[in-house]
N, C-alpha and C positions, 0 to 999 in steps of 0.2 A: 822854101815857102809852101803853102798849104795849097794843094788843088783838090779839090775846088777851093775856090775863095770862101772865106766865112759870110758875107755878103749874100752869095749866091743859095747858101746852104739855110741861111737865116730867112730869105725871102720865101722858101717852102714851107720850113717848120721854124716856128717864132723863138722856141726855148733852146738852148745850148744843151741842156740837160736831155731832152728828147732827141735832139739830133746824134747826140752820144750814144744813146741807149738803142734808137732805133738801127744805127751804123753798127753797133757792135752784134747785136741780134741777126741783121742781114748777112755780116761778114761769118757769122758761126755757120749761117745757112749755104753761104758760099762755100765754105770749108768743107762742109759736109756733101754738098752736091755740086760741084765744079759746073757742071754742064746747065744750071739754073740760072746762068747770067739773064738780063735783060737789056743790057745794050748791046749794039752791034761793035764798038770799038772802046775800049779803055786805055786812060793815060797810065794808069797805076798797074802796078804786077800783083799788090799785095791785097787781101780780100777787104781790109777794112778800106782801103782807098778805092776799091771799086764800090763798096755799099754807099761812100759817101758821094760817088760820081753819080750813082743811080738816085740818089736824096736829091742831089742838085738836078738831076734831068727829069724829075717829079717822076718817077718810076716806083719809089719807095715812100711809104708813109707811115707814122707810128700807128700802131693798133690803139683804137679808142673803144672805152668803155662806157656801156649803156647803164 
């Protein structure tokens, strides 16, 4: 089962495409800098899962262009 649930993610970012790209970018950042975590506790061991948890927790948002 996916954790966090998709409805938790889509309540923060409405586009599934933006969720995927934002999580991928944040996962790369976590791989490069493992000490840059934003939450105190994670349920996932992998960087993609951690990135999704950060999105669901409201800590990570997609970059917007002006």
